[in-house]
C-alpha positions in Angstrom: 20.2 148.3 122.4 22.5 145.8 120.8 20.8 142.6 119.7 22.4 139.2 119.1 21.4 136.1 117.2 22.2 132.5 118.3 22.7 130.5 115.1 22.2 127.2 117.0 19.0 128.1 118.7 17.7 130.6 116.0 16.9 133.1 118.8 17.4 136.8 118.9 18.5 138.1 122.3 19.4 141.3 124.0 23.1 141.9 125.0 22.6 140.8 128.6 20.6 137.7 127.7 23.2 136.9 125.0 26.0 136.9 127.6 24.1 134.6 129.9 23.2 132.3 127.0 26.8 132.2 125.8 28.1 131.3 129.2 25.6 128.4 129.4 26.2 127.2 125.8 29.8 128.0 125.0 29.8 126.1 121.8 26.9 128.1 120.3 27.6 130.7 117.7 26.4 134.2 118.8 26.6 137.2 116.5 25.3 140.9 116.6 22.5 141.3 114.1 24.1 144.6 113.2 26.9 142.8 111.3 26.9 143.2 107.6 27.2 139.4 107.0 25.1 137.0 109.0 26.0 133.4 109.7 23.9 131.3 107.4 25.4 127.8 107.4 27.9 125.6 109.4 29.1 122.2 108.4 32.0 120.0 109.6 34.3 118.2 107.1 33.9 114.8 108.5 35.3 111.4 107.3 33.6 108.2 108.4 37.0 106.4 108.6 39.4 109.0 109.9 37.3 111.5 111.7 37.4 115.3 111.1 39.7 116.9 108.6 41.9 119.9 109.6 41.5 122.7 107.1 44.8 124.2 105.8 43.3 126.5 103.2 40.0 127.1 101.5 39.0 128.8 98.2 35.8 129.5 96.2 35.8 128.8 92.5 34.0 131.1 90.0 31.2 128.6 89.5 30.2 128.5 93.2 32.0 125.4 94.2 34.4 125.4 97.3 37.7 123.6 97.6 39.3 122.9 100.9 42.9 121.7 101.3 42.9 119.5 104.4 45.0 117.1 106.4 43.0 114.0 107.0 44.9 112.3 109.9 48.1 112.6 108.0 46.5 112.1 104.6 46.7 115.2 102.4 43.6 115.9 100.4 41.5 118.4 98.4 37.7 118.3 99.2 35.3 119.8 96.6 31.8 120.7 97.8 29.0 123.2 97.2 28.5 126.4 99.1 25.8 124.6 101.1 28.2 121.8 102.1 27.1 119.1 99.7 30.1 116.9 99.0 31.3 116.5 95.4 34.5 114.5 95.6 37.9 114.0 97.2 41.3 114.4 95.4 44.5 112.9 97.0 47.8 114.8 97.2 51.2 113.4 97.8 52.4 116.0 100.4 50.9 118.2 103.0 49.1 121.3 101.5 50.1 124.7 102.8 48.2 127.1 100.6 46.0 127.3 97.5 45.3 129.7 94.7 42.6 129.6 92.0 43.8 129.2 88.4 40.5 129.1 86.6 36.9 127.8 87.2 38.2 124.1 87.0 41.7 124.4 88.3 43.5 125.2 91.6 47.2 125.3 92.4 48.4 124.0 95.7 51.7 124.8 97.5 52.8 121.5 99.0 55.8 120.0 100.7 59.1 121.9 100.6 59.6 122.5 96.9 56.4 121.6 95.0 53.3 123.1 93.5 50.4 120.9 92.5 48.2 121.9 89.6 44.8 120.2 90.1 42.1 119.9 87.6 39.0 119.6 89.7 36.7 118.2 87.0 39.1 115.6 85.7 40.7 114.7 89.1 44.1 115.2 87.5 47.1 116.4 89.5 50.3 117.7 87.8 53.3 118.5 90.0 55.9 121.2 89.6 59.1 120.6 91.6 61.9 123.0 91.9 64.4 123.7 94.7 64.1 127.4 94.0 60.6 127.3 95.5 61.1 128.8 99.0 60.7 126.0 101.6 59.7 128.5 104.3 56.7 129.9 102.4 53.1 129.3 103.4 51.5 131.6 100.9 51.4 132.2 97.1 49.1 133.5 94.4 48.6 132.7 90.7 48.8 135.6 88.2 48.7 135.0 84.4 50.6 131.7 84.1 53.0 132.6 86.9 53.2 131.9 90.6 54.2 134.6 93.1 55.6 132.8 96.1 56.5 134.6 99.3 59.8 134.3 101.1 61.5 136.1 103.9 62.9 138.8 101.7 59.9 139.3 99.3 58.4 137.3 96.4 59.9 134.7 94.0 58.1 134.5 90.7 58.2 131.2 88.8 56.5 130.1 85.6 54.3 127.0 85.0 57.4 124.8 84.4 59.0 125.8 87.7 61.7 128.1 86.3 62.4 131.3 88.3 61.5 134.4 86.2 62.4 137.1 88.7 62.7 138.0 92.4 60.9 140.9 94.0 62.7 142.4 97.0 60.3 143.8 99.7 60.9 145.6 103.0 58.6 143.2 104.7 57.7 139.5 104.7 54.3 138.9 103.0 52.7 136.3 105.2 49.5 136.1 103.1 48.6 137.5 99.7 45.6 137.9 97.4 45.3 139.4 93.9 42.7 141.7 92.5 42.4 141.1 88.7 40.6 144.4 88.0 43.1 146.7 89.7 46.1 144.3 89.2 47.1 145.0 92.8 48.5 142.5 95.2 47.4 142.8 98.8 49.8 141.5 101.4 49.6 140.9 105.2 52.6 142.1 107.1 51.9 140.1 110.3 54.9 141.5 112.2 53.6 145.0 112.1 49.8 144.2 111.8 49.6 146.0 108.4 47.8 145.5 105.2 50.1 146.5 102.3 49.1 147.0 98.7 51.7 146.6 96.0 51.8 146.4 92.2 53.2 143.4 90.4 56.7 144.9 90.5 56.6 145.3 94.3 56.1 149.1 94.4 54.1 149.9 97.5 50.8 151.7 96.7 49.5 152.1 100.2 49.9 150.7 103.8 46.9 150.4 106.0 46.9 150.1 109.8 44.2 150.1 112.4 45.1 150.3 116.1 42.3 147.8 116.9 43.5 145.2 114.4 46.1 142.6 115.5 47.1 139.1 114.4 46.1 139.6 110.7 45.5 136.1 109.6 44.1 135.9 106.0 42.5 138.1 103.4 40.2 138.0 100.3 38.5 140.3 97.8 34.7 140.9 97.6 32.6 141.8 94.6 33.3 145.6 94.9 37.1 145.2 95.1 37.3 145.7 98.9 39.7 143.7 100.9 38.3 141.6 103.7 40.8 140.9 106.4 40.4 138.2 109.0 42.0 139.5 112.2 41.8 139.7 115.9 40.7 142.7 118.0 43.6 143.9 120.2 41.5 143.7 123.4 40.1 140.2 122.8 42.4 137.2 122.2 39.7 134.6 121.8 37.6 136.2 119.1 38.2 137.3 115.6 36.6 139.8 113.2 36.4 140.5 109.5 37.4 144.1 108.6 36.5 145.5 105.2 39.2 147.9 103.8 38.4 149.8 100.6 40.6 149.3 97.6 42.4 152.6 98.2 43.2 151.9 101.8 41.4 155.0 103.0 38.6 153.7 105.1 37.5 150.5 106.9 34.6 149.0 108.8 34.1 145.8 110.7 31.6 143.6 108.9 31.7 140.3 110.9 32.4 140.0 114.7 32.5 137.5 117.5 34.2 134.6 115.6 35.3 132.3 118.4 38.4 130.3 118.0 41.3 128.9 120.1 45.0 129.9 119.8 45.6 126.6 118.0 43.3 127.3 115.1 44.5 128.5 111.7 41.5 130.2 110.2 41.2 130.8 106.5 38.9 133.1 104.5 37.6 133.3 101.0 34.7 135.0 99.1 31.9 133.4 97.1 31.1 136.0 94.4 27.9 134.2 93.2 26.2 134.3 96.6 28.0 137.3 98.1 29.1 135.2 101.0 32.2 135.1 103.2 33.5 131.5 103.7 35.7 130.8 106.7 37.5 127.5 107.3 38.2 127.1 111.0 39.7 123.9 112.4 37.6 121.1 110.8 34.5 123.3 110.2 33.3 125.6 107.4 31.2 128.8 108.3 29.2 130.6 105.6 28.3 134.2 106.3 25.7 135.7 103.8 25.7 139.4 103.0 22.5 141.1 104.3 
């Protein structure tokens, strides 16, 4: 018999009872206890003056801190906090953030506006801007690799250096809607949203493998766990209101669902990252952060 846990009530219920409970308390977070990661913490990103902040992207730093790029009622910001939600500080940006990439334990890069990348020192609260018209203005994803930025566009990836100069262009047969980089394998994992595919390429754009699953649709974001597996935030084909996290091994040969029953609306733009110190999946959804701890 399938058993479910309500995070808000801290109760374990059978499947029938969980359905009744969920219909009565639609805002409660229910999850099968068989999931590999269990919901451990929920906290909103609130502001006393402006209300809740809308999360545009979220990343975990190597030292355990979490950085969220948010839109605070039209004010672009970076929020720095602990994995338990304790607020550290806020850093102002001059344009709307679209995506983030971790540079090192103290630094993140942020794709902002139409033609800019912000290099942000989290400890010093210092922001340096790289502005170049060659940065694709239609992009909403990029990654940092060894002093270069790989920025997606309709036809592939544009590679620029830290000064903003274009180093090369990688032509692909698909549009990478989201990307992440595994340092150990030096592989780039991309989401091809049009065909609901996870595609692994090397740094020259050569395709290593393509992974598809008939149950996966609307692939939204991805991250890497401690074992080099790719965790993909996606929607089940038969359920438009709930998302899951699917773990795909580094060779693209097998997969398993590790988190289920993530409720969200069609207006949400969920983002995922992985905290390697606590073995936790971090999901930013709307104005709220959800922490799932590995069992």
